[in-house]
N, C-alpha and C positions, 0 to 999 in steps of 0.2 A: 291265629287260629280264631275261629268264631267262638262266641261266648256260648259256654255249655254248662249245665247244671253241675254244681259241686257239693261235695259233701264235706261239712265241717267236722274236722276231728279234734280230739281232746287237745287242749293246749300243752305243749311240751313235746308232742311227737315230732314236731317240726324243729325242735331245738337240739337235735343230736349233735355230737361233736364233729369238727370238721375234719378230722383225719382219723383214721382207724389204725390200732396197734396191729391187728391181723388183717389179712386180705379181705375177709368176708364179715367181720363182725364190728358193729358200732361200739365206741368206747364209752357211751353213756347217753343220758338224756337229762333235761332239765336244766336249772341255771346254777346249781351248786358246783363250787370248783372241785369238791370231792368227785362229783359224778364225771367231770370232764378234764381231770387233771392229766391224763395219759394221752397227750397229743403227739408224742414222739412216734414217727410212722414205722410200719413193719418194712421188711426187706422187699423191694419192688418184685411183683409177680410178672411173668411173662404174659402180655396180652397179645393174642394172634388174630390178625385180620387177613382174610383171604377174599379178594373180590372175585366175582364170577368171570372166569376167562382171564384173570389177572388184569382187569380193566384198570387204567389209571384214575386217580381222583384229580380231576383238571380244575375245578372250580368251586365257589360257595353256593352255586345255585342247583346243581344237578346231583341228586343222589346216585351212587353206584351201590348195587346189591351185593351181597356176600355173606360171609359168616364171621362171627366172632367167638373166639374161645378163651375162656378165663376161668381159673381154678377148676379146669377138668370138665366144664360144661360149654357146649357149644350152642350158639343162639344165631338164628337168622337175623340179617341186619341190613340197613342201608346207611351209607357213610357219604359224607360230602365235606368240602373245606368250610372253615369258619374264620371269623375275626375280621378285623379291618386291616390296619397296617400291618398286623402279625401275618396275615396271609401272604404278604410280599416277602417275608423271610424265607431263607432257604429250608429251615426247619418249619413244618407246616402244622397248624392245629386243625382238629377235626371235629364234627358233629356226628354223632351216632344216634340212629334210631332203630331199636330192636324190634324184631318181629312179634315178640311177646314181652311183657313187663318182666323185669328181673332185678334182683338187688344186687347190682354190680358193686356197690358201696353202701354199707349200712344194712339195715334190715327191711326197708320199704321197697317193694318192687316197683319199678318205674321204666318208661319206655325211652326217654330222652337223656343222653349223657354227652358229656363234653370231654374231649383229650386236648389239654392244654399243653402246648409245646414248651413254654417257658423260654422261648429263644433269646429273649432279652435279659434273662435272669440266669446268669453262669452258676449261681448257688441252687438254683431251682426251688429255693425255700420262701421266697417273699410272700407269694399268694398264700402257701401253706400256713406260714407264721401269721399272716394278717387274718385268715380265717380263724385261727385258734385264739387270737385276741379278741375279734368280733363275737366269738362264740361265748365269751365271758361277759358280755355285756347284756343290756336289756333289749337289744334287738330280737325279734321274734324268730328269726330263722337265718341260718348261716350254711352254705352249701358244705356237704361232707366230701371228702376227697380221699384218694390213695395213690401211691406212685406204682407205675408199672413201666416194664419195657415193651415198647411197641414193636411187634414184628409185622410188617405189611407185605404181603405177598412174598414171604420168605427173606426178606430184607429188614434187618435191625433198623429202626429209626431213632433209637436211643430211648433216654427216660421221659415219660409223660406224666402228667398229673390227670388222673381220672376223677372228674368231679360231676356232681349233680348240676344240672341246668337250672339256672333262674327261670322259672315259669310258675304259673298258678295252677296248682295241684295239691290235694290233701298230702301232707308229707312234705311239701316244699314251701312255696309262698301260699300259705292257706288263709284265704280271705274270703268274704261272703260273695254270693252270686252277683250282687249288684256293685261290687267294688271294682276298682281299676287299679292295675300294675302299670306305671308310667315310667319312663326313662328321659332323663334330660340328655340329649344326644344332638351335638353341634351339627353332625353330618346326616341328619335324618332324611333331607331332601335327597342328597346324593345316594343314600341307601335305599331309597324308594319306601321309606316307612310313612305310616299315617301319622299326622302331628299337626302342631301348630305352633306359633310364635306368640307370646303374650304381647299385648299392647304396649304396656308400660316399660318393660324391661328387655323384650325381645327374647325371653327365655324360650329355648326350644324344647317343647314338650312333645313326647312320642308316645303312642298307645302300644304297650307290649302285650297287654290282655284286657279287652279283646283287642287284637291287631287289625281286625276290619270293623272299626267303630261305626255306629249308625250316627247319623246327622244329630240326633238327640244325645248320644254319648259325648260328642265333640262340643256341642253347646253347653252340656251340663258341666263338663270338666273345664272348659274354657272359662265359664263365668265363675267357677269356684276358685281357680288359680289366680285369675285377674283380680277378684275381690280380695284374695289373701295378699297379693303384691300391692294393691292400692293400700291396705292397711299397714303392711310392712314398711313401704316407703313413704308413708304420710306422715304428717307433722306430729300426730299423737301415737306414733308406733309403739312406744313403751307403756301406753295406758293398758291395763290389765283387761279391760272390756272392750275397749274401741280400737286397741291396736292388733298386733299379729298373734297374741298368745292364744286367742280362742280358736284359731285356725290349725295350730300345730301340736303334735305330740312331743312335748319338749324332751322327754327321755330318750326317744329314738333319735331326735335331731342332734342331741348332745353326744350321745354314744357313737352314732355313725360318724360325726364330725372328729371325735377323738381318734378313732381308728384311722380314718383317712390322714388326718394332720400328723399323726405319729409316724406314718410311713411317708409323708409328703408325697402322696400319690399324685402323679402328674394329671390324671384324668379327673380328679375329684372337683376341680374348680370349674364345674358345669361344662365340661367338654364332652364326656360320654360315659357310659355305664355308672351314672348316678340314678338309682332306682328310688321312686316315691311310690307309696300306697295311698289310696284314698277310697273310704266308704261313703257315699252321699249321707249327709246328717252327721258324719264323724269328722276326724281330724286328719291332717296330712301326717303320714309317718315316713320317715326315712329308711332306706335299706331294701334288699339285703346289700352287703358289700360284694365288690367283684372286681377282679382283674388288677393285680398288684405287681405286674412283671416291671413296669416302668415306675419304681418307687424306691425307696430306702437307698439313696445315693445314686440311683440311676434314672436318667430322664432320656427323652428322645434326642439322640446325638450329643448328649452332654451328661456330665456328673452333676450331682446336687449335693450341697452341704448340709449337714445336720443341723444348722441353726438358720432361722429365718421361718416366717410363716408362708404358708402357701394356699390351703383350702379357704382359710378365712378372708382372703383378700380379694378384691375386685368385684365381680358380677354375682357371685354366690349369695343366695339368701343368708347364709350364715355370716357373711361380711356385715351385713346390715344388722342382724340380730346381735352380734358382738358389739355393736354401739350402744346397746342396751345394758347398763351397768348391772343390772339385776341378772340377765342371762349370762353375762360375762363371769359373774361370781359363781353361778351354778356350774359353769363349765370348768372352772378351777377347782371348785370343791369335788366334782365328779372326777376329775383327774387324779386327785389325791387318792380318792377311793379305788380307782383302777390301777394305780401304779404298782402295788405289790404284785398283783397278778400278772402285769406286763413284765416286771422285773424277772419273775419267776420263768416266764416263757424265753425271755432273752437269755438267761443263764442256761437253759436247756438246749440252745441251739446245737453245740456240738454234739450232744447226745442224739438230736434229731437227724444230724448229718451222718452219723455212724452206719446206720443200716442202708443208706443210700449210696455209701462211697463207691462199692464195686461198679453198680451200674451207671452212677454219675460220671466216674472216670472213663467208662467206656463211651458214654455220651460225649465227654470232652474230647476224646480221640477222635470221634466222628465229626463233630461240628465246631469245637472250640479250640482245638490245638493249633497254636502259631497264627490264630486270626481273631477278630473280633466280629462276631456274627452280627451284632447289632451296635452301631457307633454309640460310644458312651457307657457300654455295659460292662467294660473290662477293668477290673480293679485289682487283680491278683494274677499270678501265673499258674495257679492250681485250684482244683475245687476247694481243697481245705482253705486256701488263702481267700477265696471268695466267701466262704462261710464266716471266716474271721473277720473280714471286711463288713459283713452284714451286721454281725453281732457288735462289733465296735460301732458302727454308724448308729445303730438303733440305741445302744448304751449312750452315746453322746447326745442323741435326740432327746431321750428320756429326761436326761440331766438338764438339758437347756430348757425343756418344757416345763420342768419343775421349779425352776427360778421364780423368786417374787416377780409379779407382774403388775406394772403400774399403768393406770388409765384414768381419765378424768371421771368424776362422779357423773356429770352431764357434758355432753359434747357441745351443747349449744345454749346460749343464754342471751336474753334481750333486755337491755336496759335504757332508761332515759338518759339524756345527757345532763348530767348535774355533777357538781364537784363531790366526789365519794372515793372511796376504796372499795374495789370489787374484789372479792376472795374466792375465785373458783377453786373447788377441791379436788384433789388427786387422791385416789384411793390405791392402796398396795394390796394385791390379792396374794395369799400364801404366807407361808410362816418364815420368819428370819430370826435367827439368834444373835445376829450382829447388826449394828446400825448399817443402813444402805442409803445410798443416794440416788435421786432420780434428776436428770437434767431437763431444762426447758428453755425454749426461746421463741421469739415472734418469727413467724415464717411468712407474713403476708398480711393482706388486708387493705382497706382504703383509708383508714385513720392514720393520722401523721404523729409519729412519736415526738414527744416534746410538747407538741401543740394541742393534741387530743388526748393523750395518755401518757404514762410513765410506766415504763417496763423494761428491764434489760434481761439478757440471758442469765440463768442462775441455776442453782440446784436445791433440792428439798432433802432434808435429812429425816428418814423413818427409823426412830429408835426401836429397840426390840419391843414388840407388844403394840407398837403405834402403826395404825393402818390408813389414817387420814391426815393430810397436810394441806395447805392452800397456798395459792400463789397470789401475792397482793398485786393488783393492777390499779394504779391510780388514774381516774379519770379527770379530765380538765374541762370545765365549763367556761368556754371563752365568749359565750353569749352572742355569738355570730351566727348569723342565719346559715345553716348547713343541711345538706341532705343525709340520709342514712349513712353510717359508717361501720366498718368492721375492723375487728382485730382478730388475727389468726395465730393461736400458740400451739406448739408441738412440743410433746415429750420426747426426750432424748435418752437412748440406751446407755447404761453405765455397766461397769463390770458387776456381775452378779444379779442383774436386774433386767428383765425384758419388757419391752413396751407392749401393752396389750390394747385393749379398746374401751373406750374411744381414746386415740392416741392423739387426737387434735381437739382444740376447743375454738369454736368461733363465737366472738363476743359481738353482737349486733347493737350499735348505739343508735338509738331512735333519732330521727330528724329534729332538728332544733329550729322551729319556726318563729322563734322571738326575733324582733327587729332591735 
């Protein structure tokens, strides 16, 4: 869409609960748990779409006209397919544009809505649950949704999740007129979206609003994002003034990351549906969250375990930020704060499944019985079994992410070559009532063990209440003329401890020019 004037509404209007208890009423607003505690959905209502002349919905480009009837009210509509890989599944997702604004979910009338098929999610609850978790964080807006039975031209299509669309509007992504809603999407060229790749990291930045940016828009955003990446991947990236921190809203980055990492969302590692907001003169903000069908044990053509990092690895900006010990500590502290809210939601998953059961089992008979609609998505032989799998997987994930987390205080140090004992520090984040051990070993470098340094694989013991220990590395001054050398040390996971960031230490021994 082209950029149009937008009205700024009061803070909190856009923070309504992700799912409603009844078909037409939102369950609350604001950031208090009391206002948003009721995330259990209501019984799915029938949503009837009749296209003019019974015309089929053939693709994601061409709208078909017709009517939509929900809660006894009929609306004129246009409808088309949506999604990327999800459009190729037998059960199709749809984009709906109403002839007049209506509050299909919540209380704010809107024109654009999405019908998520959840074809890869046999429990149908992954996105719903992730929205509920996100709605209890500091992110400014999370889509509201409700479950419906879609009847298309007199044929039931099964259970769908009717949700708000991620778009810039009052009551949705509510940002100033000169702000930008951006998406990181690896497929933007194929999808025909306007965007660019950054020079330093080749990050694919797409314009969602405005979706027809001017040359000035592109130059402005490109300069800012590339300046941010230069600071983030520079040598002084941890500096409070010269590093990455002046560019980012830490609260939104941390909370967005924790929701995505909790669910191990496949798309979150800078593949697609990663949304970023920026107002010129302000900071980059992460969010909203979106699209969790391939998460929480389900990946594309594979299953995923509840242990192991995903979002924080590789090319993601978060991967670099986690090498800043101060940022890593804030992430761990925030996780400790959020965990009780997450535990409460996970404990309520069976209750959330109960009102869906009849419609979900009919959906199973239509799409899932005796087959695997999406490879890697089958974890049980029934709807209740899939819900139990999801609850168990998330419980294990929470327990794993709550373990004490070991990381170097600094991931890099540079020293002159002279005889000395170097003592790089390892910090343990999180509480531990019993002694815990952390392993370490040399994993590379150009320096020669025995000749340039002395260090063998070993372990550090952290007694209760102790959070910092050091690794003794003996440097040898052989007084021979040598070039710069390096030693690379890696922390090793042990039972009850996870390796965080920085997980590796690089020691640079300066060149020795003495004859």
